[in-house]
TORDO-857144 format. One record per residue: x, y, z of N, C-alpha, C, O in turn; residue in three letters. Coordinates in steps of 0.2 Angstrom, whole numbers, plus 5000, padded with zeros to 4 digits. Layout:
BEGIN
XYZXYZXYZXYZALA ...
This chain:
BEGIN
515849004706515349054706514749024710514548964709MET 514449054715513849034718513249054714513149104711LEU 512749004715512049024711511649074715511649074721ASP 511449124712511049184715510449154719510349184724ILE 510149104716509549074720509849044727509449054732LYS 510349014726510648984733510849044738510649034744PHE 511149094735511249154739510649184742510649194748ILE 510149194738509449214741509249174746508949204751ARG 509249104746508949064750509349044756509149014761GLU 510049064756510449044761510949104763511549104763ASN 510549164764510949224765511449224771511949244771ILE 511149194777511549184783512149144782512749164784LYS 512049084779512649044777513149074773513749064774GLU 512949114768513449144763513849194767514449204766VAL 513449234771513749294775514249264780514849294781LYS 514049204783514549174788515149154785515649154788ASP 515049124779515649094775516149154773516749144774SER 515849204771516249264769516649294775517149314774VAL 516249294780516549314787517149274789517649294791LYS 517049204789517549154790518149164786518749164789LYS 518049184780518649194775519049264777519549274774ARG 518649304780518949374781518849414774519249464773GLY 518449394770518349424764517949494765517449494770SER 518049544761517649604762517149614756516849664756LYS 516949564753516449564747515749584751515649554756VAL 515349624748514749654750514149604748513949614742ASP 513949564752513349514750512749554750512349544745VAL 512649604754512049644754511949684748511449694745ASP 512549714745512549754739512349704733511949724729GLU 512549644733512349594728511649584728511349584723LEU 511349574734510649564735510249624733509649614730LEU 510449684734510149744732510149754725509649764722ASN 510649734721510649734714510249684711509849694706LEU 510249624714509749574712509049594712508649574708ASP 508849624718508149654718507949704713507449694710GLU 508449744712508249794706508249764700507749784696LYS 508649714698508549674692507949634691507649634686ILE 507749604697507149564697506549614696506049594693LYS 506549674699506049724698505949744690505349744688LYS 506449754687506449774680506249714676505849724671ILE 506449654678506149594674505449584675505049564671ASN 505149594681504449594683504049644678503549634676GLN 504349704678504049754674504049734666503549744663GLU 504549704664504549674657504049624656503649624651LYS 504049574661503549524661502849554661502349524657GLU 502649604665502049634665501849664658501249654656SER 502349694655502149724649502049674644501649684640LEU 502449624644502349564639501649534640501349514635GLY 501549524646500849494648500249534645499749514643ALA 500349604646499849644644499749644637499149644634TYR 500349644633500249644626499949574623499549584618LYS 500149524626499849454624499049454626498749434621ASN 498849484631498149484633497749524628497249514626SER 498049584626497749624621497749594614497249604611GLN 498249564612498249524606497649474606497349464601ASN 497549444611497049394612496349424611495949404608GLU 496349484614495649524614495549544607494949544605ALA 496049564603495949584596495749524592495249534588ILE 495949464594495749404590495049394590494749374586LYS 494749404596494049384598493549444597492949434598ILE 493849504596493449554595492949544589493149514584ALA 492349564590491749554585491849604579491749574573GLY 491949664580491949704574492649744573493049744577SER 492749764567493349804566493449864570493949884572SER 492849894571492849954575493049944583493449974586GLU 492849884585493049864592493749844592494149864597GLU 494049814587494749794586495149864586495649864589LYS 494849914582495249974582495250014589495850034590LYS 494750004593494750034599495250004604495650034607ILE 495249934603495749894608496449914606496849924610ILE 496549914599497249934597497450004599498050014601ILE 497050054599497150114601497350124608497850154611THR 496850084612496950084620497650054621497950074626ASP 497749994618498349954619499050004618499450004622THR 499050034612499550074611499650134616500250144618ALA 499150154618499150214623499450184630499850214633SER 499150124632499350094638500150074638500450084643GLN 500350044632501050024631501450084632502050074635VAL 501350134628501750194629501850224636502350234638THR 501250214640501250244647501750194651502150214655GLU 501650134650502050084654502750084652503250084656MET 502950094645503650104643503950164646504550164647GLU 503550214646503750284649503950274656504450294659LYS 503550234660503750224667504350184668504750184673GLU 504450134663505050094664505650124661506250094662MET 505650174657506150194653506850204658507350184655SER 506750244663507350254667507650184670508250184671SER 507250144672507450074674507850034669508350004670ASP 507550044662507850004657508550034655508949994653LEU 508550104656509250134655509750114660510350104658LYS 509550094666509950074671510150004671510649984674GLU 509749964668509749894668510449864666510749824669GLU 510749894660511349864658511949874663512349834664LYS 511949934666512449954671512349904678512749884681ASP 511649894679511549854685511749784684512049754688LEU 511649754678511849684676512649684676512949634679ARG 512949734674513749734674513949734681514449694683LYS 513649774685513949774692513749714696514149684700LYS 513149684694512949614697513449564696513649524700PHE 513649554689514049504687514749514690515049464691ASN 514949574690515649584693515649564701516149534703GLU 515149574704515049564711514949494713515249464717LEU 514549454709514349384710514949344709515049294712VAL 515449364704516049324703516549334709517049294709TYR 516449384713516849394718516649354725517049354730LYS 516049334725515849294731516249224731516149194726ILE 516649214736517049154736516549094738515949104740PRO 516849034737516448974738516248964745516548994750ASN 515748924747515548914753516048874757516248824754ILE 516248894763516648854767516348794770515848804773VAL 516648734769516348674772516348674780516748704783LEU 515948634783515848634790516448614794516648644800ASP 516848574791517448544795518148584794518648564795ASP 518048644790518648684789518748734795518248764798VAL 519348734798519448764804519448844803519548864797PRO 519348884808519348954808519848984813519848964818VAL 520249034811520649064815521349034816521749044821GLY 521548984812522148954812522048884809521548844810GLY 522648854806522548794803522648734808522848744814TYR 522448674806522448614811522848564808522748544802LYS 523448544812523848494809523448424811523348404817VAL 523348384806523048324806523448264808523248214812LEU 524048264805524548214807525248234805525348274800GLU 525748194808526448204806526648134804526548084807LYS 527048134798527348074796528048074794528348134792ARG 528448024795529148024794529548054799529348084804GLY 530248034799530648054804531148114802531448114797LYS 531148164806531548224805532248204806532448184811ILE 532648214801533348194801533748234806533648294807PRO 534248204809534748244813535448244810535648184808LYS 535748294810536448304807536948314812536848354817PHE 537548284811538148294815538648344812539248344813ASP 538348384807538748434804538348494802537748494803PHE 538748544800538348604798537948594792538348584787LYS 537348604792536948584786536948654781537048704783ILE 536748634775536748684770535948694767535648634768LYS 535748744765535048744762535148734755535748724752ASP 534548724751534648694745534948744740535248724735HIS 534948804741535348854737536048844737536348844732SER 536348834743537048824744537248754741537748754738GLU 536848704742536948644739536948644732537348614728LEU 536448674729536348684722536948714719537148694713GLY 537248764722537748804719538448764720538848754715GLU 538548734726539148694727539148634722539748614720SER 538648604721538548544716538448554709538448514705LEU 538348624708538248644701537648614698537648594692ASP 537148614701536548584699535948634698535448624695ILE 536048694702535548744701535948814700536448824703ILE 535748854695536148914693535648964693535248974688ASP 535549004698535149064698535449124696535149174694THR 536149134696536449194695536449204687536249254685LYS 536549154683536549154676535849164674535749204669ARG 535349134677534649144675534449214677534049244673ALA 534649244682534549314683534849364678534549414676ALA 535349344675535649384670535249384664535249434660ASN 534949334662534549324656533749334657533449354652ILE 533549334663532749334664532649374670532049394671ALA 533049384675532949424681532849374687532949314686GLY 532649404693532649364699532049314698531549324694THR 532049264703531549214703531549164697531049134696ARG 532049164693532149114688532749074689533249094693PHE 532849014686533448974688533548924682533148904678TYR 534148904682534348844677534448784682534748784687TYR 534048734680534148664684534548624679534448614673LEU 535148604682535648574678535848504680535748484686LYS 536148464675536548404677536048354681535548344679LYS 536348334686535948284691535248314693534748284695GLU 535248384694534648424696534148414691533548404693GLY 534248414684533748404679533548334679532948324678ALA 534048294680533848224680533348204686532948154686LEU 533548234692533048224698532348244696531948214699LEU 532248304693531648324691531248274687530748254688GLU 531648254682531348204677531148134681530648104680ARG 531548124686531448064690530748074694530348024694ALA 530648124697530048144701529448134696528948114698LEU 529548164690528948164685528748094683528148074683ILE 529248054682529147984679528847944685528447904684ASN 529147954691528847924697528047944698527647894699PHE 527948004697527248024698526847994692526247974693ALA 527047994686526747964680526547894681525947874681PHE 527047854683526947784684526447774690526047724689ASP 526547804695526047794701525347814699524847774700THR 525247864695524547884693524247844688523647834687LEU 524647824683524447774678524147714681523747684678LEU 524547684686524347624689523647634692523247584693LYS 523447694694522847704697522247724692521747754694LYS 522447724686522047734680521847804679521347824676LYS 522247854681522147924680522347934673522847894670PHE 522047984669522247994662522748044661522648104664ILE 523348034658523848084657523648134652523348114647PRO 523848194653523748254649524348294649524648314654ILE 524548324643524948374642524548434640524348434634ILE 524448484644523948534642524248604639524848604639PRO 523848644636524048714634524248744641523948744646PRO 524748794640525048834645524748904645524948944649VAL 524348914639524048984638523248974638523048924634MET 522849014641522149004640521849074640522149124642ILE 521249074637520849134636520649164643520649134648SER 520549234643520349264649519649234652519549224658PRO 519249214647518649184649518749114653518449104658GLU 519149074650519349014654519749024660519648994665MET 520149074660520549094666520049114672520149094678ALA 519549154670519049174675518649124677518449114683LYS 518549074673518149014675518448974680518048944684GLY 519048974680519448934686519348964693519348924698SER 519149024693519049064699519549094703519449114708GLY 520149094700520749124703520849204702521249234706TYR 520649224696520749294695520549344700520849394701LEU 519949334702519649384707519949374714520049424717GLU 520249314716520449304722521249324723521449354727SER 521649304717522349324718522449394714523049414715ALA 521949414711522049474707522449464700522849424700SER 522249504695522649494689523349504689523749474685ASP 523649534695524349554695524749484697525349494696SER 524449434699524749374700524849334694525349294694GLU 524449344689524549304683524849344677524749404676ALA 525249304673525549334667525049344662524749294660TYR 524949394659524549404653524949424647525349474647PHE 524749394641525149394635524649424630524149394628VAL 524849484628524449514622524549484616525149464614LYS 524049484611524149454605523749484600523249514601THR 524049484594523649514588523349464584523049484579ASP 523449404586523149344582522349354581522049364587SER 522049344576521349344575521049284578520449284579LYS 521449234578521249164581521149164588520749124591GLU 521449214592521449214599520949264601520749304598GLU 520949274608520549324611520849394609521449404609SER 520349444608520649504606521049534612521449584611GLU 520849514618521149544624521849514625522349544628GLN 521949444623522649414624522449344628521949324628GLY 523049324630522949254634523349254640523849294641LEU 523149214645523449214652523949144651523749094649TYR 524549154654524949094656524649064662524549094667LEU 524648994662524348964668524748964674525348964673ILE 524448974680524848964686524848894688525248884693GLY 524448854686524448784687524048754682523548784679THR 524148684680523848654674523148634676522748614672SER 522948644683522248634685521748684680521248664678GLU 522048744679521648794675521448764668520948774665GLN 521948734665521848704658521448644658520948634654SER 521548604664521148534664520448554666519948514663LEU 520248594670519548614672519248634666518648614664ILE 519548684662519248714657519148664651518748684646ALA 519548614651519448564645518748544644518548524638MET 518348544649517648514648517148574648516548564650HIS 517348634648516948694648516348684643516448664637ALA 515748694645515148694641514948624639514448614635GLY 515148574643515048504641514548464646514548494652GLU 514248414644513848374648514148304648514248274643ILE 514448294654514848234655514348174656513848174659LEU 514548114654514148054655514248034662514748024665GLY 513648014665513647994672514047934673514447924678LYS 514047884668514447824668515247844668515647794670LYS 515447904666516147914665516347944671516947954672ASP 515947964676516147994682516347944688515947894688LEU 516847954692517248004692517748004686517947954684PRO 517948064683518348074678519048104681519048154683LEU 519548064680520148074684520748084679520948044675ARG 521048144680521648164675522248184679522248194685TYR 522848184676523448214679523748244673523748214667PHE 524148304674524448334669525148364671525248374677ALA 525548364666526248394667526248454663526048454657PHE 526548504666526548574662527048614666527248604672SER 527348664662527648724665527148774667526648784664THR 527248804673526748854676527148914677527748924678CYS 526748974677527049034678526649084683526049084683PHE 527049114688526649154693527149214694527749204694ARG 526849274695527249334696527449334703527949364705LYS 527149294708527349294715527349374717527749394721GLU 526849404715526749474717526749494724526949544726ALA 526449444728526349464735526849434739526749434745GLY 527449414736527949384740528549424740529149394740SER 528549484739529149524739529549514745529349524751TYR 530149504744530649494750530649424753531049414757GLY 530149384751530049314754530449264749530349264743LYS 530849214752531049164749531449184743531349154737ASP 531849234743532249254737532849214735533049214730THR 533049174740533649134739533349064736532849034738LYS 533749044731533548974728532948974724532849024720GLY 532548914724532048904719531348894722530948864719ILE 531348904729530648894732530148934729529548904729PHE 530248994728529749034724530049064718530449104718ARG 529749034713530049054706529449074701528849054702ALA 529649114696529149134692528949084687528349084684HIS 529349034686529248984681529448914684530048914687GLN 529048864684529148804687528748744684528248764681PHE 528948684684528648624682528248594687528348594693ASP 527648564685527248534690526848474687526648484681LYS 526648424691526248374689525548384694525648384700VAL 525048394690524448414694523848364693523848334687GLU 523448344698522948304698522248344698522148394701ILE 521748324693521148354693520548294692520648254689VAL 520048304696519448254696518848294695518648344698THR 518448264691517748284690517248224693517348164691PHE 516848244697516448184700515748214702515548274701CYS 515248164704514648184706514748224713515148204717LYS 514248264715514348304721514448264727514848274732PRO 514048204727514048164733514648124734514848104739GLU 515048124729515748084729516348134730516848104731ASP 516248194730516748244731517148234738517748234737ALA 516848224743517248214749517748154749518348154751PRO 517548094746517948034746518448044740519048014741LYS 518348084735518848094730519348144733519948134731GLU 519148184737519648234741520148194745520748204745HIS 519848144748520248094753520748054748521248034750GLU 520448034742520847994738521448034735522048004735LEU 521348094733521948134731522448144737523048134735ILE 522248154743522648164748523048104750523648104751LEU 522748044749523047974750523647964745524147934747SER 523547984739524047984734524648024735525148004735ILE 524448084737525048134739525448104745526048104745GLN 525148074750525448044756525847984754526447974756LYS 525547944749525947884747526547904743527147874744ASP 526547954739527147984735527648004740528247984739LEU 527448044745527948064750528248014755528848014756MET 527747964756528047914761528547864757529047844760ASP 528447854750528947824746529647864746530147834745GLN 529547924746530147964746530547964752531047994753LEU 530147944758530347944765530548014767531148024770LYS 530148064765530248134768529748144773529148124773LEU 530048184779529548194784529048254782529348304779PRO 528448244784527948294783527348294787527348254791TYR 526948354787526348354791525748374786525848404781GLN 525248344788524548354784524148414788524048404794VAL 523948464784523648524788522948534784522948534778VAL 522448544789521848564786521848634786521848674792ASN 521848664780521948744780521348784782520748764781ILE 521448834786520948874789520648914784520848934779HIS 519948934785519548974781519849034778519749054772ALA 520249074782520549134780521049124774521249174771GLU 521349064774521849054769521649014763522048994759ASP 521049004762520748964756520749014750520449074751LEU 520848994745520749024738520049024737519648984740GLY 519749074733519049084732518749024730518149004732ALA 519048974725518648924723518548864728518148824727PRO 519048864733519048804737518548804743518548854746ALA 518248754744517748744750518148714755517948724761ALA 518648674754519048644759519748624755519748614750LYS 520248634759520948624757521348584762521448604768LYS 521748534760522248504763522948534760523048534754TYR 523448544765524148554763524548494765524448474771ASP 525048474762525648434764526248484765526448514760ILE 526448494771527048534772527648484774527648444779GLU 528148494770528748454771529248484775529448544774THR 529648444779530148474783530748494779531048454775TRP 530948554780531548584776532048604781532048654785MET 532548564782533148574787533448644786533648674791PRO 533548664780533848724778533448784781533748834782GLY 532848774782532448834785532148814792531848854796GLN 532348754794532148724801531448734802531148754808ASP 531048714797530248714798529948684792530248664787LYS 529348664793528948634788528648694783528548744785TYR 528748674776528448714771528048684766528148624765ARG 527548714764527048684759527448654753527748694749GLU 527248594751527448564745526948544741526948534735THR 526348524744525748504740525148534743525148554749HIS 524648534739523948554742523448514738523548494732SER 522848504740522248474737521648514739521548514745THR 521248534734520648564736519948534733519948504728SER 519448534737518748524735518448584733518248624738ASN 518248594727517948654725517248644724516848694721CYS 516948594726516248574724516048594717516348584713ILE 515448634717515248654710515448724708515148754703ASN 515848754712516048824711516348844704516148884700PHE 516848794701517148804695516648784689516648814684GLN 516348724691515948694686515348744684515148744678ALA 515048774689514548824687514748884683514448904678ARG 515348904684515648964680515748934673515648974668ARG 515948874672516148844665515648804662515748774657LEU 515048794666514448764663514648684661514548664656GLU 514948654667515148584666514648544670514548544676ILE 514248504667513648464670513648394668514048364664LYS 513148354672513048284670512348274672511948314675TYR 512048214669511348204670511348154676511648104676ARG 510948164681510848124687510348064686510148054680ASP 510248034691509747974691509147984688508747944685GLU 508848044689508248064686508248104679507748134677ASN 508848094676508948124670508948204670508848234665ASN 509048234676509048304677509848324677510248294679LYS 509948384673510548414673510848444680510448484683LEU 511448424682511748444688512448464686512748444682GLN 512648514690513448534690513848484693513648454698PHE 514448464690514848414693515248454699515248514699VAL 515548414703516048444707516748434704516948384701SER 517248484706517948474704518348474709518248514714THR 518948444709519448434714520148444711520148424705LEU 520648464714521248464711521848454717521648464723ASN 522448434715522948424720523648414716523648394710GLY 524148434720524848434717525048354718525048324723THR 525348334713525748274713526448294715526748274720ALA 526748324711527448354712527548424709527348434703PHE 527848464712528148534709528848534710529148474711SER 529148584710529848594711530048584719530648564720MET 529648594723529748604730530048534733530448534738ARG 529748474731530048414734530748404732531148374736PRO 530948434726531748434725532148464730532648444732ILE 531848524733532148564738532248514744532748514748ILE 531648484746531648444752532048384751532448364756ALA 532148354746532648294745533348324746533748284749ILE 533548374743534148404743534348414750534948394753MET 533948444754534048464761534048404766534448404770GLU 533548364765533448304770533948254768534148214773ASN 534248244762534648184760535348214759535748174757TYR 535548274762536248294761536648254766536448234771GLN 537348254764537848214768538348264770538448314767GLN 538748234775539348274778539848294772540148354773LYS 539948254767540448274762540148324757540548334752ASP 539548344758539248394753538848354747538548394743GLY 538848294747538448254742537748254744537548274750SER 537248224740536548214741536348144739536448124733ILE 536148104744535848044742535248044738534848094739LYS 535048004734534447994730533947944734534247894735ILE 533347964735532947924738532847854734532847854728PRO 532847804737532847734734532347724728532547694723GLN 531747754730531247744725531347784718531047764713VAL 531847834718531947864712532547844709532747864703LEU 532947794712533647784709533547744702533947744698GLN 532947704701532847674695532747724689532847714683LYS 532547784691532347834686532947884685533147904679TYR 533347894690533947934689534547894686534947924682THR 534647834688535247794686535847804690536347784689GLY 535747844696536247854700535947864707535447874708PHE 536447844712536247844719536447904723536147914729LYS 536847944720537048004724537248064719537548044714VAL 537148124722537448184718538048204721538048224727ILE 538648204718539248224721539648264716539548264710LYS 540148304719540548354715541248344717541548394718ASN 541448284717542148274719542448204716543048184718PHE 
């Protein structure tokens, strides 16, 4: 969420940022609502100031008759002022509701080095493999090796679900352990977070307005201990991790505060009808290791580069070909001020596909969730938050397709072999 004071003082910058994103949110309407609310507040302040001045006049009045006159005049004047304000006061609740709804829809400010009108490839790493045989995509490989079963999953849960079996399950565990070991060495704090969060916390992460509620799974509950509305299933453990410090003042000496979490995630994929229906590239349920950092605002750019460097290191050790992309403004989610994607080469699709992302959200989420720290002058400031993917299911797809062999087997990247306990997946 953007501070209304910042919006008032930087109208052009906010409007330009909204335009770059292709957002249709009405900044002028927000400012109009803000002016109306400010007018009502000024009227309230004037009434309060008048009452205070008259109370002081009563205190210093010489006689009871003089006091009586002041009280009578005050009551008359207050009645007149309240009469003039009555229509505004009736409208105030509705104005504040509209204002709050609209200010939450204003996306984060786009940073200056974010491209507009198309993404920018920053670098390509790794060597795209060449095959002297007809290759299979991960769906075909998964079925032939009996490590992915989407048919049985569809019978019990519907499309976009899967069973990960045998060596496939062990391959996921290997990636998770590889990510854990790497991030622990870098002193990141491991977390297993809740996969259900309240609507308030979900809104605080900043995704409900941008992706719409239709993208998130909502679970109604009758429990008195939970929200009366129910709970959201997380689409990424970033939502649980960011919310973990909601309403807190973090110690300056503790920043940057770096976490990573493993969780199952849930997404409706409502906007991807007809896309990637084969296999497990887009699924309603998947596992993920996510990185989240809380830091001082001036440290956010270097923290962003740190997360990207970790992602690149993980992919380099897997020896998978990929490209790093600076995502253009139109494709940024509302919380992100800047975002990098790692797109890994998928031979089965003959193109690069996103496997990782990392976003600098500056203080957008922290402002919503009231997460602050004390600066050098002991003044409270909002922290900056950043997030990034360590591993999701998609690198499994990339490994299967890039490491496939002519005999139908799949080699295991050397760095994962100590975790899997085998060097090849084969079914013969």
